C-alpha positions in Angstrom: 137.6 159.1 62.9 135.1 160.5 65.3 132.4 158.2 63.9 134.6 155.1 64.5 135.4 156.4 68.0 131.6 156.7 68.7 131.1 153.1 67.6 133.8 151.8 69.8 132.5 153.7 72.9 128.9 152.4 72.3 130.2 148.8 71.9 132.2 149.1 75.1 129.1 150.3 77.0 126.9 147.5 75.7 129.5 144.7 76.2 129.1 144.3 80.0 125.3 143.9 79.7 125.6 141.3 77.0 128.3 139.5 79.0 126.1 139.5 82.1 123.1 138.1 80.1 125.4 135.3 78.8 126.6 134.4 82.3 123.0 134.2 83.5 122.0 131.9 80.6 125.0 129.7 81.4 124.0 129.5 85.1 120.5 128.5 84.1 121.7 125.7 81.8 124.0 124.4 84.6 121.3 124.5 87.2 119.6 121.1 87.4 116.0 121.0 88.6 115.9 119.3 92.0 113.3 116.6 92.5 111.1 116.9 95.5 112.1 114.5 98.3 109.7 112.8 100.6 109.0 114.5 103.9 109.6 112.7 107.2 105.8 112.0 107.5 105.8 110.5 104.0 108.8 108.3 104.8 106.9 106.9 107.8 103.9 106.2 105.6 106.0 104.4 103.0 107.7 102.2 105.6 104.3 101.3 107.1 103.1 100.1 103.7 106.3 98.1 103.2 106.0 96.7 106.7 108.8 94.6 108.2 110.3 93.9 104.8 113.5 95.6 103.6 115.0 96.0 100.2 117.6 93.4 99.5 116.0 90.7 101.7 116.5 87.2 100.4 113.4 85.4 98.9 113.4 82.6 101.4 113.5 85.1 104.3 110.5 87.0 102.8 108.6 83.7 102.3 109.4 82.7 105.9 108.1 86.0 107.2 104.9 85.7 105.2 104.4 82.2 106.6 104.8 83.5 110.1 102.2 86.2 109.4 99.8 83.5 108.4 100.5 81.5 111.5 99.9 84.6 113.7 96.6 85.3 112.0 95.4 81.7 112.5 96.5 81.8 116.1 93.9 84.5 116.7 91.2 82.4 115.1 92.2 79.5 117.3 91.9 81.5 120.5 88.4 82.6 119.6 87.2 79.0 118.8 86.4 76.6 121.7 85.1 73.7 119.7 87.8 71.0 119.1 86.4 69.9 115.7 86.4 73.5 114.4 89.9 74.1 115.8 91.0 71.1 113.7 89.4 72.7 110.7 91.3 75.9 111.3 94.5 74.0 111.4 93.8 72.4 108.1 93.0 75.9 106.7 96.4 77.1 107.9 98.3 74.2 106.4 96.5 74.8 103.0 97.3 78.5 103.2 101.0 77.8 103.8 101.1 75.3 101.0 99.5 77.8 98.6 102.0 80.5 99.7 104.9 78.3 98.9 103.4 77.2 95.6 103.0 80.9 94.7 106.7 81.4 94.6 107.7 81.4 90.9 111.0 81.9 89.0 110.7 83.6 85.6 113.0 81.4 83.6 111.4 81.6 80.2 108.8 78.8 80.8 105.2 80.0 80.6 103.6 80.9 83.9 100.1 81.6 85.0 101.1 85.2 85.7 102.1 85.9 82.0 98.5 87.0 81.4 97.6 89.1 84.5 97.8 92.6 85.9 101.5 92.0 86.9 102.6 90.7 83.5 104.6 93.9 82.9 106.1 94.0 86.4 108.7 91.3 85.6 110.6 89.7 82.7 111.7 86.2 81.9 115.4 85.2 81.7 116.6 88.1 83.8 117.1 86.3 87.2 113.7 87.6 88.4 111.2 85.8 90.7 108.1 86.5 92.7 105.9 85.3 95.6 102.3 86.3 96.2 100.4 86.8 99.5 96.7 86.5 99.1 94.7 88.5 101.7 91.1 89.2 102.3 91.3 92.8 101.1 94.4 93.0 99.0 97.0 90.9 97.1 100.7 91.6 97.6 103.2 90.6 95.0 106.8 90.5 96.2 109.4 90.7 93.4 113.0 89.6 93.5 116.1 90.2 91.4 118.9 87.7 91.9 116.8 86.4 94.8 116.6 89.8 96.6 113.5 91.9 97.3 113.2 95.0 95.2 109.5 95.6 94.5 106.1 95.2 96.3 102.9 95.4 94.2 99.7 95.9 96.2 96.4 95.2 94.3 93.4 96.2 96.4 90.3 94.0 96.1 87.7 95.5 93.8 84.9 95.8 96.4 86.9 98.2 98.5 86.4 101.0 95.9 83.2 99.8 94.2 81.7 102.7 92.3 84.7 104.9 92.8 87.0 106.4 90.2 90.8 106.4 90.1 90.6 110.0 91.1 88.7 109.0 94.2 91.3 106.3 95.0 94.2 108.8 94.5 92.5 111.3 96.9 92.3 108.6 99.6 96.0 107.7 99.0 97.0 111.4 99.2 95.6 111.6 102.7 98.2 109.0 103.6 101.1 109.8 101.3 100.7 113.5 100.5 100.3 115.1 97.1 101.2 112.9 94.1 102.2 113.9 90.6 100.5 112.6 87.4 102.8 110.9 84.9 101.8 110.3 81.3 102.7 107.8 78.5 101.9 107.3 74.8 99.3 104.6 74.1 99.1 102.4 70.9 97.3 105.2 69.1 100.1 107.6 69.9 97.9 109.5 72.3 99.1 110.9 75.7 97.3 109.1 78.5 97.7 108.8 82.2 100.4 106.3 83.2 100.4 106.5 87.0 100.5 108.9 90.0 104.0 109.2 91.5 105.0 110.4 95.0 108.4 111.9 95.9 111.1 109.3 96.6 112.2 108.5 100.1 115.9 107.7 99.6 115.8 104.8 97.2 112.1 104.0 97.8 109.7 104.9 95.0 105.9 104.9 95.3 103.3 105.1 92.6 99.6 104.3 92.1 98.2 102.5 89.0 94.7 102.3 87.6 94.0 98.7 86.4 90.2 99.0 86.4 90.0 99.1 82.5 90.7 95.3 82.4 91.3 93.9 85.9 89.0 96.0 88.2 91.7 96.9 90.6 93.5 100.0 91.9 97.2 99.3 92.8 100.1 100.7 94.7 103.7 99.9 93.8 106.7 100.3 96.1 110.2 99.8 94.5 113.9 100.2 95.1 115.1 102.8 92.6 118.7 101.6 92.4 117.8 98.0 91.9 115.1 99.0 89.4 117.7 100.6 87.2 119.8 97.4 87.2 116.7 95.3 86.5 115.8 97.6 83.5 119.3 97.3 82.1 119.2 93.5 82.5 115.9 93.2 80.8 117.2 95.2 77.8 120.0 92.6 77.4 118.4 89.4 78.5 114.6 89.5 78.0 112.9 89.6 74.6 110.5 92.5 74.1 106.8 91.8 74.1 104.8 92.5 70.9 102.2 94.7 72.6 102.1 96.9 75.7 98.3 97.2 75.7 96.5 94.5 77.7 93.3 95.1 75.8 95.0 94.4 72.5 96.6 91.3 74.0 93.2 90.1 75.2 91.5 90.5 71.8 94.4 88.7 70.1 94.1 85.8 72.6 90.3 85.5 72.1 90.8 85.4 68.3 93.2 82.6 68.5 90.5 79.9 68.9 92.3 78.2 71.8 91.6 78.5 75.4 94.4 79.9 77.6 94.9 77.5 80.5 96.1 80.3 82.7 93.2 82.7 82.0 91.6 82.0 85.3 94.2 84.1 87.1 92.3 87.2 85.9 89.2 85.9 87.7 91.1 85.0 90.8 92.6 88.5 91.2 89.4 90.4 90.4 87.1 88.0 92.4 84.9 87.3 89.4 85.7 83.6 88.9 83.2 81.1 87.7 83.2 77.4 88.6 83.6 74.9 85.7 81.0 72.1 85.5 82.1 68.7 86.6 82.5 66.3 83.6 80.9 62.9 84.0 83.0 59.8 83.9 80.3 57.1 83.4 80.7 54.1 81.1 78.9 55.8 78.2 81.8 58.1 77.8 79.6 61.2 77.6 81.2 64.6 78.1 78.1 66.2 79.6 78.1 67.4 83.2 77.3 64.7 85.7 74.1 65.1 87.7 75.1 64.7 91.3 73.3 65.8 94.4 74.6 69.3 95.3 76.5 69.6 98.5 74.8 71.4 101.3 75.6 75.1 101.4 77.7 76.4 104.2 76.3 79.2 106.2 77.8 82.4 104.9 79.5 84.6 107.4 78.2 88.2 107.4 80.6 90.5 105.5 82.2 93.3 107.4 80.8 96.6 106.1 83.3 98.9 104.4 83.4 102.5 105.6 83.1 104.6 102.4 85.1 107.4 104.0 88.0 105.1 104.8 87.8 101.9 102.7 91.4 101.0 103.8 90.5 101.0 107.5 92.2 98.0 109.2 94.9 97.5 106.5 98.6 98.0 107.2 98.9 101.1 105.0 
C-alpha cells in the first residue's frame, strides 16, 4: 500500500512539468514564422524601379505610357539638334521606335512566337489569357506582362556590357545597395542537384522582387517585379490551361534544337537580347538563279558616336532604378 502511495505521489509531482512541456510544444507548432516585410526605404526603391506603372493597369494604358516616354526622350534630342535635315531624321527614328513598340505587344494564344525561345520563355504561358509588351532601351530591356489584359509583372534584363567581367554575386551586391539584403532561394536542376534559383527580397505588400542570373545562356542579369496575388491566380490558371513544357533547362532545350537539323526562325531573338547578333549575307537575285551572296558596293559607314563610359562602381548610374 505504501509503495502504491509513493508511486501516485511521484506521478502527481511530475505531471505538471510534463503538462507544461506539452503546452510549450503546442504553442511552438501553432506559431507560424513571420516573413520579413520590406522597410519603408525598400518600398520606395521598389516603386522607383516600377516607375509610374501600377499593378492592374490595362495593357493599352501601359503601351500608351511607354509611347509617351519615347516621345519625351526624342523631344530632348530634337531640342539639341539645330539642323533641319537631322531633325527630320530624328522624327523618322521616333516613328520607327513607336512602330516597333506596338509590334512588340504579343498575346500568347498557343501560336508560336519569337519569345518562345528566349530568356523570358518561362515567364509566361500560352492559352492562359497572358500577353506581353517589350520596351527596348539602351541599357536595359523591360518586359511588361499582363493577365486578362492587366499588368502583373515587369522583367528587367540589363544589357550585358553594364556588368562585363562581373559575377552574379557582384551584381547582387550592387542591387543590395539599393534594395537591402536579399535571401538566396534554391531549386533542383535536371540532375536532381540543389542549385541557386534566384535572390529574393522581402515583399512590399503584394509587390515581390527577385534577381535572376541568366548569364549561363543569355549573358544577362535580371530583376523581376511581380504582383503576388495575381501571380497566384496566374499559376493556378497555367496548371489548368497551359500544357507543361518537356524541359525546364534552357541548355537542354538548346542542344535539342541544334540536333533537330532545322533552323529556328525565331533564334535571332537571343542575339537581339544579348547584343551578339550577326548580319545575314544578302542573297543575289540575278538571272543565273545563284544563291551566293551578291557582290554589291558596301554602303559608307556612319561615324560612330563615342560610347558613354560606364562607372564600374555604379554601372546603373542614370537608370530609373
